[in-house]
MARVOMI-629599 format. One record per residue (C-alpha): x, y, z; chain. Coordinates in Angstrom, 2 decimals. Example, Ala and Ser with C-alpha at 12.3 -4.5 7.8 and 13.67 -1.06 7.14 Angstrom:
<atoms>
east;north;up;cadena
12.30;-4.50;7.80;A $
13.67;-1.06;7.14;A $
</atoms>
This chain:
<atoms>
east;north;up;cadena
62.94;-36.11;-24.13;A $
63.34;-32.57;-25.45;A $
60.51;-31.42;-23.16;A $
62.20;-32.96;-20.11;A $
65.47;-31.26;-21.05;A $
63.66;-27.90;-21.29;A $
62.01;-28.50;-17.90;A $
65.37;-29.33;-16.37;A $
66.86;-26.10;-17.75;A $
64.12;-24.08;-16.14;A $
64.66;-26.01;-12.92;A $
68.35;-25.13;-12.87;A $
67.51;-21.51;-13.67;A $
65.08;-21.42;-10.79;A $
67.39;-23.01;-8.18;A $
66.70;-21.04;-5.02;A $
67.71;-21.72;-1.45;A $
64.79;-23.34;0.35;A $
65.31;-20.93;3.21;A $
64.58;-17.86;0.98;A $
61.61;-15.99;2.48;A $
58.49;-15.48;0.39;A $
58.61;-11.62;0.61;A $
62.01;-11.68;-1.10;A $
60.52;-13.75;-3.89;A $
57.62;-11.33;-4.22;A $
60.12;-8.48;-4.45;A $
61.82;-10.26;-7.34;A $
58.41;-10.79;-8.90;A $
57.48;-7.11;-8.71;A $
60.87;-5.73;-9.77;A $
60.18;-5.92;-13.55;A $
56.92;-4.04;-13.07;A $
58.78;-1.32;-11.16;A $
61.36;-1.07;-13.94;A $
58.52;-0.85;-16.47;A $
56.98;2.06;-14.57;A $
60.30;3.92;-14.55;A $
60.74;3.30;-18.28;A $
57.27;4.54;-19.11;A $
57.69;7.65;-16.97;A $
60.91;8.46;-18.81;A $
59.30;8.47;-22.26;A $
56.04;10.17;-21.28;A $
55.57;13.95;-21.62;A $
55.79;15.93;-18.40;A $
53.22;18.62;-17.75;A $
54.46;22.22;-18.01;A $
52.67;22.90;-14.74;A $
54.10;22.10;-11.36;A $
57.24;24.06;-10.62;A $
59.71;26.20;-12.52;A $
60.94;24.77;-15.80;A $
64.49;24.96;-17.01;A $
65.38;25.01;-20.66;A $
68.45;24.55;-22.79;A $
68.98;27.07;-25.58;A $
69.46;25.32;-28.93;A $
69.26;28.06;-31.55;A $
68.86;31.83;-31.83;A $
67.47;33.49;-34.96;A $
67.01;37.21;-35.36;A $
65.68;39.47;-38.07;A $
65.96;43.23;-37.71;A $
65.33;46.44;-39.53;A $
68.45;48.46;-40.24;A $
69.44;51.26;-37.88;A $
68.69;54.96;-38.24;A $
69.66;56.49;-41.57;A $
69.42;59.73;-43.47;A $
66.13;60.32;-45.35;A $
65.40;58.29;-48.48;A $
63.91;61.02;-50.68;A $
65.03;59.77;-54.08;A $
61.77;57.86;-54.53;A $
59.82;61.12;-54.46;A $
61.81;63.30;-56.84;A $
65.13;65.10;-56.91;A $
66.57;68.33;-55.53;A $
68.03;69.63;-52.25;A $
69.43;66.21;-51.30;A $
72.40;67.67;-49.44;A $
70.11;69.99;-47.45;A $
67.68;67.19;-46.58;A $
70.10;64.35;-45.86;A $
72.54;66.56;-43.90;A $
75.37;64.47;-42.45;A $
75.55;61.37;-44.70;A $
74.38;60.62;-48.25;A $
70.67;59.91;-48.55;A $
69.64;56.46;-47.37;A $
72.89;55.52;-45.62;A $
73.29;54.54;-41.99;A $
74.21;57.49;-39.78;A $
76.06;57.52;-36.46;A $
72.92;57.01;-34.33;A $
72.03;54.04;-36.55;A $
75.45;52.46;-36.06;A $
75.14;52.93;-32.30;A $
71.62;51.43;-32.27;A $
72.71;48.26;-34.02;A $
75.93;47.86;-32.02;A $
73.83;48.17;-28.85;A $
71.45;45.50;-30.18;A $
74.33;43.08;-30.61;A $
75.75;43.98;-27.20;A $
72.33;43.43;-25.57;A $
72.10;39.96;-27.13;A $
75.67;39.17;-26.07;A $
74.76;39.94;-22.46;A $
71.55;37.92;-22.80;A $
73.34;34.81;-24.01;A $
76.57;34.91;-22.07;A $
74.79;35.27;-18.71;A $
75.53;38.92;-17.89;A $
71.87;39.90;-18.14;A $
70.72;36.38;-17.50;A $
67.91;34.62;-19.31;A $
65.26;33.43;-16.84;A $
64.35;29.80;-17.34;A $
67.36;29.09;-19.55;A $
70.35;27.25;-18.16;A $
73.51;29.24;-18.89;A $
75.82;26.95;-20.83;A $
78.15;29.44;-22.50;A $
76.01;29.60;-25.62;A $
78.16;32.19;-27.41;A $
81.76;31.47;-28.34;A $
84.27;33.95;-26.94;A $
85.18;35.23;-30.40;A $
83.35;35.50;-33.71;A $
83.19;32.23;-35.61;A $
81.65;32.13;-39.08;A $
80.76;28.46;-38.60;A $
78.59;29.40;-35.60;A $
76.96;32.59;-36.96;A $
75.25;32.77;-40.35;A $
74.46;36.33;-41.47;A $
72.28;37.21;-44.45;A $
71.50;40.78;-45.55;A $
69.77;42.50;-48.41;A $
72.25;44.00;-50.85;A $
71.95;47.57;-49.63;A $
74.58;49.62;-47.79;A $
72.42;50.39;-44.75;A $
71.49;46.75;-44.12;A $
75.04;45.52;-44.72;A $
76.35;48.16;-42.30;A $
73.68;47.24;-39.75;A $
74.54;43.54;-39.98;A $
78.21;44.30;-39.33;A $
77.35;46.56;-36.38;A $
75.20;43.87;-34.73;A $
77.94;41.25;-35.08;A $
80.55;43.63;-33.64;A $
78.27;44.25;-30.66;A $
77.58;40.54;-30.26;A $
81.30;39.80;-30.08;A $
82.48;43.09;-28.60;A $
86.18;43.15;-27.79;A $
89.39;44.98;-28.52;A $
89.66;43.54;-32.04;A $
87.10;44.59;-34.70;A $
85.08;41.78;-36.25;A $
84.90;41.40;-40.01;A $
81.85;39.17;-40.41;A $
80.95;37.04;-43.39;A $
77.70;38.47;-44.76;A $
75.77;36.56;-47.41;A $
73.61;38.42;-49.91;A $
72.03;38.22;-53.36;A $
71.31;40.95;-55.94;A $
68.36;43.04;-54.80;A $
66.40;42.19;-57.96;A $
66.60;38.51;-56.96;A $
65.85;39.01;-53.25;A $
62.76;37.04;-52.29;A $
63.62;35.81;-48.80;A $
64.12;39.26;-47.25;A $
62.38;41.32;-49.94;A $
58.71;40.33;-50.14;A $
58.10;43.39;-52.30;A $
60.04;41.46;-55.01;A $
57.74;38.42;-54.98;A $
56.34;37.97;-58.51;A $
52.65;38.33;-57.71;A $
53.33;41.37;-55.47;A $
55.28;43.08;-58.26;A $
52.56;42.19;-60.75;A $
49.74;43.39;-58.49;A $
51.46;46.72;-57.84;A $
52.04;47.33;-61.54;A $
48.44;46.42;-62.29;A $
47.19;49.14;-59.96;A $
47.28;47.85;-56.40;A $
49.84;50.45;-55.30;A $
47.66;53.23;-56.68;A $
44.61;51.74;-54.95;A $
46.46;51.64;-51.62;A $
47.35;55.33;-51.93;A $
43.82;56.25;-52.93;A $
42.50;54.41;-49.90;A $
44.92;56.32;-47.62;A $
44.16;59.78;-49.04;A $
41.28;60.52;-46.59;A $
43.69;60.02;-43.68;A $
46.07;62.58;-45.19;A $
43.21;65.01;-45.79;A $
42.20;64.76;-42.14;A $
45.71;65.70;-41.00;A $
46.17;68.40;-43.64;A $
42.77;69.88;-44.58;A $
44.28;72.06;-47.32;A $
47.11;71.65;-49.78;A $
48.87;74.63;-48.20;A $
48.95;72.84;-44.84;A $
51.09;70.00;-46.15;A $
53.18;72.35;-48.31;A $
54.12;74.35;-45.21;A $
55.57;71.25;-43.57;A $
57.38;70.32;-46.78;A $
58.98;73.79;-46.99;A $
60.37;73.36;-43.48;A $
62.48;70.43;-44.73;A $
63.38;71.76;-48.20;A $
60.92;69.42;-49.94;A $
58.21;71.69;-51.34;A $
59.08;70.63;-54.87;A $
58.15;67.05;-54.06;A $
54.70;68.06;-52.82;A $
53.45;70.55;-55.40;A $
51.16;68.02;-57.10;A $
48.08;67.74;-54.87;A $
47.15;64.41;-56.47;A $
50.38;62.99;-55.01;A $
49.74;64.23;-51.46;A $
49.88;60.67;-50.06;A $
53.39;60.29;-51.51;A $
54.29;63.63;-49.96;A $
52.99;62.53;-46.55;A $
54.93;59.26;-46.79;A $
58.13;61.16;-47.57;A $
57.58;63.60;-44.69;A $
56.97;60.67;-42.33;A $
60.33;59.24;-43.37;A $
62.12;62.57;-42.87;A $
60.60;62.94;-39.39;A $
61.65;59.41;-38.41;A $
65.20;60.04;-39.67;A $
65.53;63.40;-37.90;A $
64.51;62.08;-34.47;A $
67.59;59.94;-33.65;A $
70.08;62.69;-34.50;A $
68.15;65.40;-32.64;A $
67.20;67.49;-35.68;A $
63.45;66.98;-35.26;A $
63.29;69.18;-32.16;A $
64.26;72.21;-34.29;A $
61.39;71.71;-36.76;A $
58.11;72.71;-35.07;A $
55.72;71.91;-37.94;A $
57.23;68.51;-38.65;A $
57.36;67.72;-34.91;A $
53.72;68.66;-34.43;A $
52.60;66.41;-37.30;A $
54.95;63.47;-36.73;A $
52.35;61.24;-35.07;A $
49.82;61.75;-37.85;A $
52.43;61.21;-40.55;A $
53.59;58.01;-38.85;A $
49.98;56.82;-38.92;A $
49.85;57.38;-42.69;A $
53.05;55.38;-43.14;A $
51.69;52.55;-40.98;A $
48.41;52.52;-42.94;A $
50.29;52.21;-46.24;A $
52.40;49.35;-44.89;A $
49.37;47.60;-43.39;A $
47.48;47.75;-46.68;A $
50.51;46.37;-48.52;A $
51.83;43.67;-46.17;A $
49.12;42.49;-43.76;A $
47.49;39.09;-44.22;A $
43.80;38.80;-45.03;A $
42.58;35.26;-45.86;A $
39.41;36.75;-47.36;A $
41.57;38.15;-50.17;A $
41.88;35.48;-52.87;A $
45.47;36.21;-53.84;A $
46.64;36.33;-50.23;A $
44.81;33.14;-49.32;A $
46.19;31.26;-52.33;A $
49.78;32.54;-52.12;A $
50.06;32.87;-48.33;A $
51.22;35.59;-45.97;A $
54.18;37.58;-47.25;A $
56.42;36.59;-44.35;A $
56.10;32.87;-45.13;A $
59.38;32.48;-47.03;A $
61.44;33.84;-44.14;A $
59.44;32.04;-41.47;A $
59.65;28.72;-43.31;A $
63.41;29.22;-43.65;A $
63.58;29.70;-39.88;A $
61.57;26.52;-39.27;A $
63.92;24.63;-41.58;A $
66.90;26.03;-39.68;A $
65.36;24.73;-36.44;A $
64.86;21.31;-37.95;A $
68.44;21.24;-39.24;A $
69.71;21.95;-35.73;A $
67.41;19.33;-34.18;A $
68.55;16.69;-36.69;A $
72.19;17.82;-36.36;A $
72.45;18.86;-40.01;A $
73.56;22.35;-39.03;A $
76.37;23.59;-36.79;A $
75.06;27.15;-36.64;A $
73.94;28.52;-33.30;A $
72.77;31.87;-34.70;A $
70.99;32.78;-37.93;A $
71.02;36.54;-38.43;A $
68.98;38.45;-41.02;A $
69.43;42.19;-41.69;A $
66.61;43.79;-43.64;A $
63.95;46.53;-43.84;A $
60.64;47.68;-42.38;A $
58.99;46.03;-45.40;A $
60.57;42.76;-44.23;A $
59.63;43.14;-40.58;A $
55.97;44.06;-41.19;A $
54.98;40.92;-43.17;A $
57.07;38.78;-40.82;A $
54.98;40.17;-37.95;A $
51.82;39.39;-39.90;A $
52.91;35.77;-40.32;A $
53.34;35.63;-36.53;A $
49.71;36.75;-36.25;A $
50.26;40.39;-35.25;A $
47.83;41.55;-37.88;A $
45.72;43.84;-35.74;A $
48.47;46.02;-34.32;A $
49.21;49.17;-36.32;A $
52.48;49.59;-34.42;A $
53.55;46.26;-35.90;A $
53.35;47.80;-39.36;A $
55.42;50.84;-38.49;A $
58.58;49.21;-37.09;A $
61.05;51.82;-35.90;A $
64.74;51.76;-36.79;A $
66.48;48.69;-35.40;A $
63.29;46.80;-34.48;A $
64.36;43.20;-33.94;A $
62.48;39.92;-33.63;A $
64.39;37.17;-31.81;A $
63.18;33.59;-32.28;A $
64.70;31.13;-29.81;A $
64.53;27.33;-29.98;A $
64.75;25.64;-26.58;A $
64.31;22.18;-25.16;A $
62.94;21.54;-21.70;A $
65.59;19.74;-19.69;A $
63.21;17.47;-17.76;A $
61.76;15.82;-20.89;A $
63.45;17.27;-23.99;A $
60.23;18.80;-25.30;A $
60.94;21.56;-27.83;A $
59.64;25.11;-27.42;A $
59.87;28.39;-29.31;A $
60.13;31.79;-27.69;A $
59.73;35.05;-29.62;A $
60.77;38.39;-28.19;A $
60.63;41.81;-29.83;A $
63.28;44.43;-29.13;A $
63.92;47.98;-30.25;A $
66.64;50.54;-29.58;A $
66.00;54.03;-28.25;A $
65.18;56.65;-30.87;A $
66.56;59.83;-29.32;A $
70.03;60.99;-28.26;A $
68.75;61.18;-24.66;A $
67.96;57.45;-24.72;A $
71.56;56.66;-25.63;A $
69.91;54.22;-28.05;A $
69.60;51.59;-25.31;A $
67.62;48.41;-25.98;A $
64.20;47.63;-24.52;A $
61.71;44.81;-25.03;A $
58.41;45.50;-26.73;A $
55.36;43.41;-25.68;A $
54.43;40.77;-28.23;A $
51.28;38.62;-28.11;A $
52.50;35.22;-29.31;A $
50.01;33.05;-31.16;A $
50.08;29.25;-31.17;A $
47.74;26.55;-32.52;A $
47.10;23.24;-30.80;A $
46.45;19.89;-32.48;A $
42.69;20.55;-32.42;A $
43.19;23.66;-34.55;A $
42.46;26.05;-31.69;A $
44.55;29.23;-31.74;A $
45.62;30.51;-28.33;A $
47.63;33.56;-27.33;A $
50.59;33.65;-24.96;A $
50.65;37.27;-23.86;A $
53.13;37.20;-21.03;A $
54.09;40.40;-19.26;A $
57.61;39.02;-19.06;A $
58.79;38.35;-22.65;A $
60.92;35.47;-21.35;A $
57.66;33.62;-20.65;A $
56.48;33.91;-24.26;A $
56.84;30.17;-24.83;A $
55.00;27.99;-27.30;A $
55.57;24.27;-28.05;A $
57.39;23.95;-31.36;A $
54.58;21.83;-32.79;A $
51.97;24.47;-31.89;A $
54.17;27.28;-33.19;A $
54.70;25.45;-36.49;A $
50.98;24.78;-36.87;A $
50.16;28.46;-36.45;A $
52.82;29.58;-38.92;A $
51.64;26.98;-41.43;A $
48.05;28.17;-41.05;A $
48.87;31.17;-43.26;A $
50.69;29.19;-45.94;A $
49.21;29.51;-49.40;A $
46.59;27.00;-50.47;A $
47.86;27.00;-54.06;A $
51.00;25.06;-55.07;A $
51.95;28.09;-57.17;A $
52.75;30.07;-54.03;A $
53.96;33.58;-54.86;A $
53.49;32.82;-58.57;A $
49.71;32.63;-58.09;A $
47.69;35.19;-60.06;A $
43.95;35.70;-59.90;A $
41.95;35.26;-63.08;A $
41.32;39.00;-63.09;A $
45.06;39.66;-62.98;A $
45.68;37.21;-65.82;A $
43.04;38.91;-67.94;A $
44.48;42.33;-67.20;A $
48.02;41.19;-68.07;A $
46.84;39.60;-71.34;A $
50.04;37.57;-71.64;A $
48.54;35.14;-74.15;A $
47.24;37.90;-76.44;A $
48.38;41.29;-77.63;A $
50.19;41.97;-74.37;A $
52.37;38.87;-74.61;A $
55.56;40.81;-75.26;A $
55.04;43.41;-72.52;A $
57.73;43.87;-69.88;A $
55.19;42.86;-67.22;A $
54.61;39.48;-68.89;A $
58.31;38.93;-69.48;A $
59.19;39.74;-65.87;A $
56.54;37.35;-64.57;A $
57.74;34.60;-66.92;A $
61.33;35.06;-65.77;A $
60.27;34.75;-62.12;A $
57.80;31.89;-62.63;A $
58.93;29.82;-65.65;A $
57.08;26.71;-64.47;A $
53.73;28.51;-64.55;A $
54.29;31.15;-67.22;A $
52.86;29.32;-70.21;A $
49.64;27.56;-71.07;A $
49.48;23.81;-71.53;A $
51.08;22.73;-74.79;A $
53.62;25.54;-74.79;A $
56.98;26.08;-73.14;A $
58.92;29.20;-72.20;A $
61.71;30.24;-74.54;A $
64.37;31.57;-72.15;A $
65.84;33.99;-74.69;A $
62.70;35.66;-76.02;A $
60.62;35.11;-72.86;A $
57.74;34.02;-75.06;A $
55.71;30.83;-74.94;A $
56.31;28.56;-77.94;A $
54.44;25.37;-78.93;A $
55.97;22.00;-78.18;A $
55.23;18.66;-79.82;A $
54.79;16.91;-76.48;A $
52.77;19.10;-74.13;A $
53.75;16.92;-71.18;A $
57.26;18.36;-71.38;A $
56.04;21.95;-71.36;A $
57.24;24.11;-68.51;A $
53.68;25.18;-67.87;A $
52.58;21.61;-67.25;A $
53.99;21.52;-63.76;A $
51.39;22.19;-61.11;A $
52.91;20.60;-58.03;A $
56.42;21.86;-57.28;A $
58.45;19.93;-54.77;A $
58.74;21.42;-51.34;A $
62.45;22.05;-50.88;A $
61.90;22.93;-47.26;A $
60.18;19.77;-46.06;A $
60.76;19.07;-42.42;A $
61.32;15.85;-40.55;A $
59.71;16.89;-37.27;A $
57.67;14.12;-35.68;A $
54.01;14.94;-35.26;A $
52.27;14.70;-31.92;A $
50.49;11.54;-33.15;A $
53.77;9.89;-34.09;A $
55.27;10.68;-30.69;A $
52.18;9.26;-28.97;A $
52.44;6.11;-31.12;A $
56.09;5.60;-30.17;A $
55.21;6.05;-26.50;A $
52.40;3.48;-26.66;A $
54.57;0.99;-28.59;A $
57.33;1.38;-26.00;A $
54.83;0.73;-23.22;A $
53.47;-2.42;-24.91;A $
56.99;-3.76;-25.52;A $
57.85;-3.14;-21.88;A $
54.63;-4.86;-20.82;A $
55.54;-7.94;-22.88;A $
59.03;-8.11;-21.36;A $
57.62;-7.65;-17.85;A $
55.12;-10.44;-18.50;A $
57.87;-12.86;-19.54;A $
59.93;-12.04;-16.44;A $
56.85;-12.39;-14.23;A $
56.02;-15.79;-15.74;A $
59.57;-16.98;-15.18;A $
59.62;-15.87;-11.55;A $
56.15;-17.31;-10.96;A $
57.44;-20.65;-12.23;A $
60.40;-20.39;-9.84;A $
58.16;-19.63;-6.86;A $
55.89;-22.59;-7.62;A $
58.83;-24.94;-7.98;A $
60.35;-23.84;-4.67;A $
56.96;-24.24;-2.97;A $
56.48;-27.71;-4.43;A $
59.99;-28.75;-3.36;A $
59.31;-27.60;0.19;A $
56.00;-29.51;0.24;A $
57.62;-32.68;-1.05;A $
60.40;-32.45;1.55;A $
57.87;-32.06;4.36;A $
55.97;-35.18;3.26;A $
59.18;-37.25;3.26;A $
60.13;-36.48;6.89;A $
59.46;-39.16;9.74;A $
</atoms>
């Protein structure tokens, strides 16, 4: 009886006028399949080819070197500071530097409020009309010139009649790891164990080629009141590095033109500076320490990837993350982006800025990253205006193949977020110790478990890396900075070998997205099949009814 009741229900559901034409029934039959096709098209990726794409800007992140400053000669000795640094105290931002960084902010304001226009990006009023600390996050190293530069950029970004007093986050310089890769524990340790001296020794032949005799470099030093810093021939690389800095500082304020010897040697001196930076901050996977600890721009780049993920998952309200730092921040950041073969990358001029944009493609929501490189003019004649600087952008597909987007127009430097992330992650360290990793040779040289255990080098390393500072069975005493035995070695600080990753991301992989797409298709297919079966049943019943009626007629 239950079966007859079920059959009757289907019969009522399938009640159709006998006069309904068969094509109409076929249309009803095919409708679910049409809906299925539309559904599947909506969840499937759309090829980037085939017409201009439009994107929605989701997040802007920028990291820049500070603007032009007076020379920083304190590292190379003392004397004649007022003669060398001229208009402002040594190392502080000067007027050209303030103008450079204000112009950078103003350029970005025009880019994101539609005045300049951003090709391929739909203008949606990305910037608020006034500064809002809940929209802009600014982080700077704790140095006057970077703090001043950060403020100048924000004032340019929100230029108006009222000055902006931005919130700028910072940490003590001795604790700066995010923007100060020179403070990473294994970098500090390597330099104190002789790497810095090795780098200078390696660069000495370049200096000797520019200045064949000691008198040649002394003559340039005299021109800028710095002969006393160059009297020791063994320190000629230091002297060349200082002169390169003086030349770079004298160009924006027009002083360089009045110094013929320094002007004539500026290019060569800049090459020395770039070589020193390259040797210190480039990434070479053949080097054991670099391979194990990763490229030196990883901390900042991983922070940027986390910021992107926080915006995607709506954990962050910020639209701009802004980092104000140094050439020694920009150079390793460039290396992490894969610009390891470009000497110009390792000699970033004042105000050099990398802008990392997160966008989604409007037609399908696919996420992309665009990186552009900007720099302000360096001479008074340039009025310190902003120009783009070509940047080959490297990406890595799911097969592990690295490809380069080298667009003439920087606005076309687009890489899928997944491919961008894969490339960045390709230079992450292979050791869980990260920047605490030391080679066996370095450990032997430090001798922290023997007679050198109380040295300042060992104590500094232990302070920076307490989880890895002591051998198994011992734990770090925070007061004495020495390793002391413990009854239970499993509780020792040195027993930890797999730190948690505080910056884990929730991005879906390409495989996961493909799986969701396939599952959606199969679910739709099942639903379409049920509808088709139901309509097929209806059609058969109507046909049978018509046949039965025909047989009953006289």
